[in-house]
N, CA and C atoms as a LAMMPS dump frame, in Angstrom:
ITEM: TIMESTEP
0
ITEM: NUMBER OF ATOMS
444
ITEM: BOX BOUNDS ff ff ff
-5.0000000000000000e+02 5.0000000000000000e+02
-5.0000000000000000e+02 5.0000000000000000e+02
-5.0000000000000000e+02 5.0000000000000000e+02
ITEM: ATOMS id mol type element x y z
1 1 1 N 237.515 354.145 -233.646
2 1 2 C 238.268 353.999 -234.867
3 1 3 C 238.022 355.178 -235.81
4 2 1 N 236.797 355.657 -235.861
5 2 2 C 236.494 356.797 -236.714
6 2 3 C 237.271 358.033 -236.267
7 3 1 N 237.49 358.149 -234.986
8 3 2 C 238.228 359.297 -234.469
9 3 3 C 239.661 359.317 -234.989
10 4 1 N 240.313 358.188 -235.057
11 4 2 C 241.677 358.097 -235.56
12 4 3 C 241.75 358.449 -237.038
13 5 1 N 240.767 358.092 -237.836
14 5 2 C 240.75 358.389 -239.264
15 5 3 C 240.708 359.909 -239.48
16 6 1 N 239.877 360.613 -238.717
17 6 2 C 239.789 362.073 -238.836
18 6 3 C 241.11 362.73 -238.453
19 7 1 N 241.741 362.253 -237.422
20 7 2 C 243.015 362.807 -236.981
21 7 3 C 244.068 362.621 -238.061
22 8 1 N 244.11 361.482 -238.7
23 8 2 C 245.069 361.195 -239.76
24 8 3 C 244.823 362.124 -240.949
25 9 1 N 243.583 362.319 -241.313
26 9 2 C 243.274 363.203 -242.449
27 9 3 C 243.719 364.626 -242.162
28 10 1 N 243.504 365.105 -240.946
29 10 2 C 243.915 366.449 -240.596
30 10 3 C 245.428 366.605 -240.715
31 11 1 N 246.157 365.665 -240.31
32 11 2 C 247.602 365.726 -240.375
33 11 3 C 248.086 365.704 -241.811
34 12 1 N 247.43 364.985 -242.709
35 12 2 C 247.827 364.923 -244.108
36 12 3 C 247.576 366.251 -244.821
37 13 1 N 246.581 367.012 -244.407
38 13 2 C 246.25 368.276 -245.053
39 13 3 C 247.12 369.436 -244.582
40 14 1 N 247.819 369.293 -243.481
41 14 2 C 248.686 370.353 -242.975
42 14 3 C 249.972 370.415 -243.798
43 15 1 N 250.411 371.635 -244.061
44 15 2 C 251.669 371.841 -244.772
45 15 3 C 252.787 371.833 -243.731
46 16 1 N 253.794 371.006 -243.94
47 16 2 C 254.886 370.949 -242.961
48 16 3 C 255.573 372.31 -242.823
49 17 1 N 256.048 372.593 -241.639
50 17 2 C 256.695 373.875 -241.348
51 17 3 C 257.911 374.109 -242.234
52 18 1 N 258.629 373.072 -242.591
53 18 2 C 259.831 373.238 -243.412
54 18 3 C 259.469 373.758 -244.805
55 19 1 N 258.273 373.456 -245.304
56 19 2 C 257.842 373.974 -246.607
57 19 3 C 257.63 375.484 -246.508
58 20 1 N 257.013 375.938 -245.416
59 20 2 C 256.815 377.363 -245.212
60 20 3 C 258.147 378.087 -245.093
61 21 1 N 259.063 377.525 -244.346
62 21 2 C 260.379 378.14 -244.167
63 21 3 C 261.122 378.205 -245.504
64 22 1 N 261.072 377.125 -246.263
65 22 2 C 261.731 377.106 -247.576
66 22 3 C 261.121 378.169 -248.496
67 23 1 N 259.812 378.333 -248.454
68 23 2 C 259.148 379.343 -249.272
69 23 3 C 259.587 380.749 -248.912
70 24 1 N 259.686 381.025 -247.633
71 24 2 C 260.128 382.339 -247.169
72 24 3 C 261.567 382.6 -247.597
73 25 1 N 262.414 381.591 -247.491
74 25 2 C 263.813 381.732 -247.895
75 25 3 C 263.905 382.029 -249.392
76 26 1 N 263.146 381.324 -250.208
77 26 2 C 263.174 381.542 -251.663
78 26 3 C 262.716 382.964 -251.99
79 27 1 N 261.644 383.414 -251.391
80 27 2 C 261.156 384.775 -251.636
81 27 3 C 262.213 385.802 -251.211
82 28 1 N 262.832 385.586 -250.064
83 28 2 C 263.868 386.511 -249.591
84 28 3 C 265.041 386.562 -250.564
85 29 1 N 265.459 385.415 -251.073
86 29 2 C 266.564 385.388 -252.037
87 29 3 C 266.214 386.126 -253.319
88 30 1 N 265.002 385.954 -253.809
89 30 2 C 264.575 386.654 -255.026
90 30 3 C 264.598 388.164 -254.792
91 31 1 N 264.081 388.607 -253.66
92 31 2 C 264.075 390.042 -253.345
93 31 3 C 265.499 390.571 -253.273
94 32 1 N 266.387 389.855 -252.624
95 32 2 C 267.785 390.285 -252.512
96 32 3 C 268.43 390.38 -253.889
97 33 1 N 268.19 389.401 -254.753
98 33 2 C 268.785 389.422 -256.096
99 33 3 C 268.272 390.594 -256.916
100 34 1 N 266.996 390.871 -256.842
101 34 2 C 266.418 391.971 -257.614
102 34 3 C 266.936 393.315 -257.104
103 35 1 N 266.989 393.495 -255.803
104 35 2 C 267.446 394.757 -255.23
105 35 3 C 268.934 394.97 -255.476
106 36 1 N 269.73 393.911 -255.418
107 36 2 C 271.178 394.065 -255.573
108 36 3 C 271.631 394.125 -257.019
109 37 1 N 270.734 393.904 -257.983
110 37 2 C 271.087 393.956 -259.402
111 37 3 C 270.355 395.126 -260.047
112 38 1 N 270.957 396.341 -260.032
113 38 2 C 270.263 397.512 -260.564
114 38 3 C 269.935 397.396 -262.042
115 39 1 N 270.707 396.643 -262.791
116 39 2 C 270.422 396.465 -264.218
117 39 3 C 269.096 395.782 -264.457
118 40 1 N 268.7 394.937 -263.54
119 40 2 C 267.433 394.235 -263.681
120 40 3 C 266.256 395.187 -263.501
121 41 1 N 266.47 396.287 -262.787
122 41 2 C 265.403 397.242 -262.541
123 41 3 C 265.397 398.403 -263.524
124 42 1 N 266.436 398.543 -264.326
125 42 2 C 266.513 399.694 -265.211
126 42 3 C 265.466 399.588 -266.314
127 43 1 N 264.899 400.707 -266.644
128 43 2 C 263.879 400.74 -267.669
129 43 3 C 264.441 401.431 -268.891
130 44 1 N 263.928 401.063 -270.048
131 44 2 C 264.366 401.73 -271.256
132 44 3 C 263.815 403.156 -271.262
133 45 1 N 264.339 403.961 -272.148
134 45 2 C 263.896 405.349 -272.238
135 45 3 C 262.472 405.41 -272.774
136 46 1 N 261.776 406.52 -272.522
137 46 2 C 260.452 406.68 -273.122
138 46 3 C 260.605 406.737 -274.644
139 47 1 N 259.553 406.408 -275.364
140 47 2 C 259.652 406.387 -276.82
141 47 3 C 259.906 407.777 -277.393
142 48 1 N 259.467 408.811 -276.671
143 48 2 C 259.622 410.174 -277.169
144 48 3 C 259.88 411.117 -276
145 49 1 N 260.729 412.108 -276.246
146 49 2 C 260.997 413.141 -275.24
147 49 3 C 260.815 414.517 -275.87
148 50 1 N 260.567 415.512 -275.031
149 50 2 C 260.429 416.891 -275.502
150 50 3 C 261.809 417.45 -275.842
151 51 1 N 261.822 418.615 -276.454
152 51 2 C 263.084 419.293 -276.757
153 51 3 C 263.851 419.561 -275.465
154 52 1 N 263.154 420.044 -274.443
155 52 2 C 263.822 420.339 -273.168
156 52 3 C 264.411 419.066 -272.543
157 53 1 N 263.667 417.974 -272.593
158 53 2 C 264.185 416.71 -272.053
159 53 3 C 265.388 416.236 -272.862
160 54 1 N 265.327 416.406 -274.174
161 54 2 C 266.45 416.017 -275.032
162 54 3 C 267.682 416.852 -274.691
163 55 1 N 267.497 418.148 -274.481
164 55 2 C 268.619 419.017 -274.117
165 55 3 C 269.265 418.542 -272.815
166 56 1 N 268.457 418.203 -271.85
167 56 2 C 268.975 417.719 -270.565
168 56 3 C 269.742 416.418 -270.753
169 57 1 N 269.183 415.52 -271.542
170 57 2 C 269.856 414.243 -271.783
171 57 3 C 271.208 414.451 -272.455
172 58 1 N 271.246 415.32 -273.477
173 58 2 C 272.498 415.586 -274.191
174 58 3 C 273.509 416.251 -273.251
175 59 1 N 273.038 417.174 -272.423
176 59 2 C 273.927 417.821 -271.448
177 59 3 C 274.51 416.801 -270.466
178 60 1 N 273.774 415.714 -270.242
179 60 2 C 274.23 414.654 -269.342
180 60 3 C 274.954 413.523 -270.067
181 61 1 N 275.306 413.746 -271.347
182 61 2 C 276.123 412.778 -272.067
183 61 3 C 275.441 411.937 -273.116
184 62 1 N 274.162 412.154 -273.371
185 62 2 C 273.48 411.38 -274.415
186 62 3 C 274.033 411.763 -275.791
187 63 1 N 273.95 410.834 -276.718
188 63 2 C 274.399 411.006 -278.102
189 63 3 C 273.222 411.544 -278.902
190 64 1 N 273.405 412.649 -279.618
191 64 2 C 272.339 413.246 -280.417
192 64 3 C 272.53 412.862 -281.872
193 65 1 N 271.583 412.109 -282.397
194 65 2 C 271.636 411.595 -283.762
195 65 3 C 270.583 412.29 -284.614
196 66 1 N 271.031 412.937 -285.687
197 66 2 C 270.14 413.621 -286.631
198 66 3 C 269.984 412.718 -287.847
199 67 1 N 268.75 412.347 -288.187
200 67 2 C 268.525 411.411 -289.298
201 67 3 C 267.957 412.103 -290.54
202 68 1 N 268.123 413.427 -290.62
203 68 2 C 267.662 414.15 -291.803
204 68 3 C 268.657 413.958 -292.939
205 69 1 N 268.345 414.561 -294.061
206 69 2 C 269.226 414.498 -295.233
207 69 3 C 270.307 415.579 -295.139
208 70 1 N 271.383 415.395 -295.892
209 70 2 C 272.525 416.323 -295.882
210 70 3 C 272.085 417.761 -296.154
211 71 1 N 271.201 417.977 -297.12
212 71 2 C 270.768 419.334 -297.454
213 71 3 C 270.034 419.993 -296.279
214 72 1 N 269.261 419.227 -295.539
215 72 2 C 268.566 419.759 -294.364
216 72 3 C 269.578 420.101 -293.266
217 73 1 N 270.569 419.244 -293.121
218 73 2 C 271.629 419.44 -292.122
219 73 3 C 272.377 420.745 -292.397
220 74 1 N 272.741 420.973 -293.658
221 74 2 C 273.491 422.171 -294.032
222 74 3 C 272.676 423.425 -293.739
223 75 1 N 271.357 423.338 -293.941
224 75 2 C 270.486 424.498 -293.698
225 75 3 C 270.414 424.868 -292.22
226 76 1 N 270.643 423.919 -291.339
227 76 2 C 270.646 424.205 -289.905
228 76 3 C 270.578 422.935 -289.083
229 77 1 N 271.497 422.809 -288.143
230 77 2 C 271.507 421.624 -287.277
231 77 3 C 271.955 422.008 -285.87
232 78 1 N 271.757 421.095 -284.947
233 78 2 C 272.135 421.321 -283.553
234 78 3 C 273.636 421.066 -283.407
235 79 1 N 274.316 422.022 -282.793
236 79 2 C 275.748 421.881 -282.529
237 79 3 C 275.992 420.593 -281.736
238 80 1 N 276.929 419.776 -282.193
239 80 2 C 277.288 418.547 -281.493
240 80 3 C 276.529 417.318 -281.945
241 81 1 N 275.516 417.498 -282.773
242 81 2 C 274.764 416.347 -283.281
243 81 3 C 275.593 415.603 -284.322
244 82 1 N 275.225 414.371 -284.582
245 82 2 C 275.862 413.558 -285.61
246 82 3 C 274.825 413.259 -286.682
247 83 1 N 275.185 413.458 -287.934
248 83 2 C 274.268 413.209 -289.04
249 83 3 C 274.47 411.807 -289.606
250 84 1 N 273.411 411.039 -289.6
251 84 2 C 273.338 409.784 -290.353
252 84 3 C 271.922 409.759 -290.927
253 85 1 N 271.777 410.05 -292.226
254 85 2 C 270.439 410.066 -292.815
255 85 3 C 269.702 408.747 -292.581
256 86 1 N 268.403 408.837 -292.402
257 86 2 C 267.58 407.668 -292.099
258 86 3 C 267.811 406.524 -293.074
259 87 1 N 267.924 406.833 -294.348
260 87 2 C 268.138 405.8 -295.36
261 87 3 C 269.46 405.067 -295.214
262 88 1 N 270.428 405.67 -294.541
263 88 2 C 271.747 405.058 -294.335
264 88 3 C 271.898 404.406 -292.964
265 89 1 N 270.942 404.624 -292.089
266 89 2 C 271.097 404.249 -290.685
267 89 3 C 271.378 402.761 -290.482
268 90 1 N 270.635 401.899 -291.113
269 90 2 C 270.821 400.456 -290.915
270 90 3 C 272.226 399.992 -291.26
271 91 1 N 272.84 400.613 -292.241
272 91 2 C 274.186 400.239 -292.655
273 91 3 C 275.298 400.911 -291.872
274 92 1 N 274.931 401.816 -290.975
275 92 2 C 275.963 402.564 -290.227
276 92 3 C 275.811 402.418 -288.711
277 93 1 N 275.181 401.362 -288.274
278 93 2 C 274.939 401.149 -286.851
279 93 3 C 276.236 401.083 -286.037
280 94 1 N 277.297 400.615 -286.66
281 94 2 C 278.569 400.477 -285.948
282 94 3 C 279.156 401.837 -285.543
283 95 1 N 278.649 402.909 -286.124
284 95 2 C 279.132 404.248 -285.791
285 95 3 C 278.481 404.808 -284.522
286 96 1 N 277.521 404.085 -283.989
287 96 2 C 276.769 404.567 -282.829
288 96 3 C 277.235 403.896 -281.546
289 97 1 N 277.205 404.635 -280.44
290 97 2 C 277.621 404.047 -279.158
291 97 3 C 276.572 403.072 -278.638
292 98 1 N 277.018 401.927 -278.158
293 98 2 C 276.109 400.932 -277.594
294 98 3 C 275.799 401.206 -276.121
295 99 1 N 276.693 401.914 -275.447
296 99 2 C 276.574 402.076 -274
297 99 3 C 276.172 403.489 -273.568
298 100 1 N 275.645 404.264 -274.5
299 100 2 C 275.259 405.645 -274.228
300 100 3 C 273.825 405.854 -274.707
301 101 1 N 273.004 406.552 -273.936
302 101 2 C 271.658 406.868 -274.422
303 101 3 C 271.735 407.655 -275.734
304 102 1 N 270.815 407.38 -276.633
305 102 2 C 270.78 408.05 -277.936
306 102 3 C 269.443 408.774 -278.085
307 103 1 N 269.512 410.055 -278.447
308 103 2 C 268.329 410.844 -278.772
309 103 3 C 268.346 411.032 -280.281
310 104 1 N 267.291 410.566 -280.942
311 104 2 C 267.2 410.674 -282.398
312 104 3 C 266.308 411.864 -282.729
313 105 1 N 266.778 412.681 -283.692
314 105 2 C 265.99 413.842 -284.1
315 105 3 C 265.916 413.948 -285.622
316 106 1 N 264.929 414.69 -286.108
317 106 2 C 264.783 414.952 -287.543
318 106 3 C 264.169 416.35 -287.689
319 107 1 N 263.349 416.554 -288.687
320 107 2 C 262.738 417.865 -288.897
321 107 3 C 261.502 418.055 -288.018
322 108 1 N 260.612 417.032 -287.979
323 108 2 C 259.358 417.178 -287.237
324 108 3 C 259.107 416.087 -286.191
325 109 1 N 259.863 415.019 -286.225
326 109 2 C 259.67 413.92 -285.281
327 109 3 C 259.238 412.614 -285.916
328 110 1 N 258.833 412.654 -287.175
329 110 2 C 258.37 411.439 -287.845
330 110 3 C 259.532 410.5 -288.181
331 111 1 N 260.535 411.015 -288.861
332 111 2 C 261.683 410.17 -289.228
333 111 3 C 262.48 409.743 -288.008
334 112 1 N 262.531 410.598 -286.994
335 112 2 C 263.277 410.216 -285.789
336 112 3 C 262.614 409.03 -285.094
337 113 1 N 261.296 408.953 -285.143
338 113 2 C 260.601 407.791 -284.578
339 113 3 C 260.961 406.533 -285.366
340 114 1 N 261.053 406.654 -286.675
341 114 2 C 261.469 405.511 -287.502
342 114 3 C 262.908 405.118 -287.177
343 115 1 N 263.775 406.123 -287.02
344 115 2 C 265.167 405.859 -286.67
345 115 3 C 265.282 405.178 -285.316
346 116 1 N 264.519 405.676 -284.35
347 116 2 C 264.49 405.054 -283.019
348 116 3 C 264.113 403.579 -283.125
349 117 1 N 263.082 403.291 -283.916
350 117 2 C 262.623 401.911 -284.052
351 117 3 C 263.671 401.028 -284.73
352 118 1 N 264.387 401.574 -285.697
353 118 2 C 265.471 400.814 -286.343
354 118 3 C 266.529 400.451 -285.31
355 119 1 N 266.888 401.416 -284.473
356 119 2 C 267.911 401.16 -283.455
357 119 3 C 267.427 400.151 -282.416
358 120 1 N 266.188 400.276 -281.99
359 120 2 C 265.649 399.317 -281.024
360 120 3 C 265.635 397.906 -281.596
361 121 1 N 265.242 397.781 -282.863
362 121 2 C 265.226 396.459 -283.5
363 121 3 C 266.632 395.904 -283.677
364 122 1 N 267.62 396.779 -283.751
365 122 2 C 269.013 396.342 -283.907
366 122 3 C 269.665 396.012 -282.557
367 123 1 N 268.917 396.155 -281.468
368 123 2 C 269.442 395.78 -280.163
369 123 3 C 269.875 396.921 -279.268
370 124 1 N 269.778 398.155 -279.735
371 124 2 C 270.072 399.296 -278.873
372 124 3 C 268.921 399.395 -277.869
373 125 1 N 269.251 399.653 -276.612
374 125 2 C 268.201 399.653 -275.592
375 125 3 C 267.881 401.042 -275.055
376 126 1 N 268.813 401.959 -275.125
377 126 2 C 268.62 403.296 -274.566
378 126 3 C 268.455 404.306 -275.695
379 127 1 N 267.297 404.284 -276.344
380 127 2 C 267.044 405.137 -277.509
381 127 3 C 265.685 405.815 -277.356
382 128 1 N 265.633 407.091 -277.732
383 128 2 C 264.38 407.824 -277.727
384 128 3 C 264.343 408.774 -278.919
385 129 1 N 263.177 409.28 -279.229
386 129 2 C 262.974 410.227 -280.329
387 129 3 C 262.607 411.588 -279.749
388 130 1 N 263.167 412.66 -280.327
389 130 2 C 262.844 414.007 -279.873
390 130 3 C 261.598 414.499 -280.613
391 131 1 N 260.53 414.764 -279.874
392 131 2 C 259.282 415.213 -280.499
393 131 3 C 259.452 416.606 -281.089
394 132 1 N 258.826 416.817 -282.222
395 132 2 C 258.861 418.13 -282.86
396 132 3 C 260.085 418.418 -283.695
397 133 1 N 261.147 417.645 -283.51
398 133 2 C 262.354 417.779 -284.307
399 133 3 C 262.994 419.149 -284.252
400 134 1 N 263.775 419.443 -285.291
401 134 2 C 264.495 420.726 -285.35
402 134 3 C 263.514 421.891 -285.435
403 135 1 N 262.332 421.658 -286.013
404 135 2 C 261.332 422.727 -286.07
405 135 3 C 260.949 423.183 -284.662
406 136 1 N 260.709 422.243 -283.771
407 136 2 C 260.365 422.582 -282.393
408 136 3 C 261.579 423.169 -281.671
409 137 1 N 262.755 422.635 -281.966
410 137 2 C 264.006 423.137 -281.382
411 137 3 C 264.132 424.639 -281.661
412 138 1 N 263.933 425.021 -282.915
413 138 2 C 264.044 426.427 -283.331
414 138 3 C 262.904 427.251 -282.731
415 139 1 N 261.676 426.706 -282.741
416 139 2 C 260.515 427.419 -282.197
417 139 3 C 260.707 427.763 -280.723
418 140 1 N 261.466 426.955 -280.008
419 140 2 C 261.722 427.225 -278.594
420 140 3 C 262.909 428.167 -278.387
421 141 1 N 263.459 428.69 -279.5
422 141 2 C 264.512 429.688 -279.409
423 141 3 C 265.918 429.135 -279.235
424 142 1 N 266.108 427.857 -279.527
425 142 2 C 267.421 427.257 -279.379
426 142 3 C 268.281 427.508 -280.631
427 143 1 N 269.584 427.593 -280.453
428 143 2 C 270.463 427.92 -281.59
429 143 3 C 270.678 426.734 -282.528
430 144 1 N 270.954 427.06 -283.777
431 144 2 C 271.357 426.069 -284.771
432 144 3 C 272.589 426.635 -285.494
433 145 1 N 273.347 425.739 -286.058
434 145 2 C 274.488 426.148 -286.889
435 145 3 C 274.206 425.695 -288.304
436 146 1 N 274.79 426.417 -289.264
437 146 2 C 274.598 426.066 -290.675
438 146 3 C 275.896 425.571 -291.264
439 147 1 N 275.778 424.954 -292.414
440 147 2 C 276.952 424.423 -293.106
441 147 3 C 277.255 423.003 -292.662
442 148 1 N 278.373 422.501 -293.167
443 148 2 C 278.753 421.125 -292.836
444 148 3 C 279.332 421.107 -291.452
């Protein structure tokens, strides 16, 4: 009789084969869903990029946002950039593309980081700040235009 009790206990502790098969199927489905949905794997941009990285991004279609003041813009800005001063940014979010990466720049990189954070908090997902700002842009020998 003791022998039968041990046999019964062993059978109760075994996991049925159908549970293993179901587990494998679930894991396979999750892997298929993750691999077939590229949006699920996409990562947001780094918090900061170099001037060279920003140039590459803009050349590939990124939106360049300058958050300096009008007087700074007139003194020199990057051709093709859009000016929205940092103090006005929250009220002008509708002017920015939702489906395009945005590179935010300023004079040194401080205000652009603040601008980046405002955009991220507003739901923009593809936003980065250009380190060094226009000062670094000029130091690397890149052109600027003056005036409005």
